[in-house]
N, C-alpha and C positions, 0 to 999 in steps of 0.2 A: 431591719425587720419590717415585715408587712403583715401585722396580725389582723385577724378578722375582728369585727365588733364583738364585744362581750354581750351576753344576754340582755343586760340592762341597756346597752347601746342600741341593740336591735329594737327593743321595746320603745325607747325614746325616738328612734328614727320613724317607727310606725306612727307614733302619736304626732310627731311633727308633720309627717306626710299627710295625715288626716286633717290636721289643722290648716295646712297651707293649700290643700287640694282645691279649694274654691277661690283662691286668690289669683289675681292676674300675675303670671310669671312669664317673662319673656325668654329666659334662658336658665339653664342649670349647668353648672360646671363642677367637675370632679377632678381630682389629681389622679396620678397613676397608682395611688395606694388603694388597696382593696377596701379598706374601711370607708373611704369616701364614696365609693360606688354603692356600698351596702347602706350607707346613711341616706343616700339619694334615692335608692331603689323604690321605696314606697311612694314617694312623691312622683317619681318618673312613671310608675305604674298608674297612678291616679290621673296624671295629666297626659299620658301617651307621648311625652317628650323624650328626646334622645339627648343625653348630656354631651356637653363639650368637654374634651379631656385636655387639661392644662398641666403638663409635666412640671412647670415652674412653680406650682403652688403646693409642692409636696410638704412643705413645712420645715421645721428645724431638724438638722441631723444631730442626733443625740449620742452618736458613737456607740460605745459598748452599753450605754443605758437605753438604747432603742428597744422597740418591740414590747413596750409595756413595762420594762424594768424601771424606767424613770418614775412612773406612777407608784410602783411598788416601793421604791426607795423613799419617796415622799411619805407614803403611808407608814413606813418603818421609822421615820425620823432620822434617816441617815445623816451623819455629821456633815457630809458634803452639801446636802440640801440646805442646811442652815447657813453655810458659807455663801452659797449662791444667792440666797434671799437677802 
């Protein structure tokens, strides 16, 4: 799955972009996942930078629990989550 950022994530990305916009930043990298580009977008807009795209930093493959289902299962207290922890 390649879900977009949730509304809270968009708000957080905007606030981080504002906070870091005055910092010295040499490079910004994103993965091929849509949410990483959405997270970086406010900072990219503030700095005028172009991100480097690194396919190798996609993260962990969660199988059938991908696309936000992992977070949902944690919130539900799914028995498998307790085993993983």
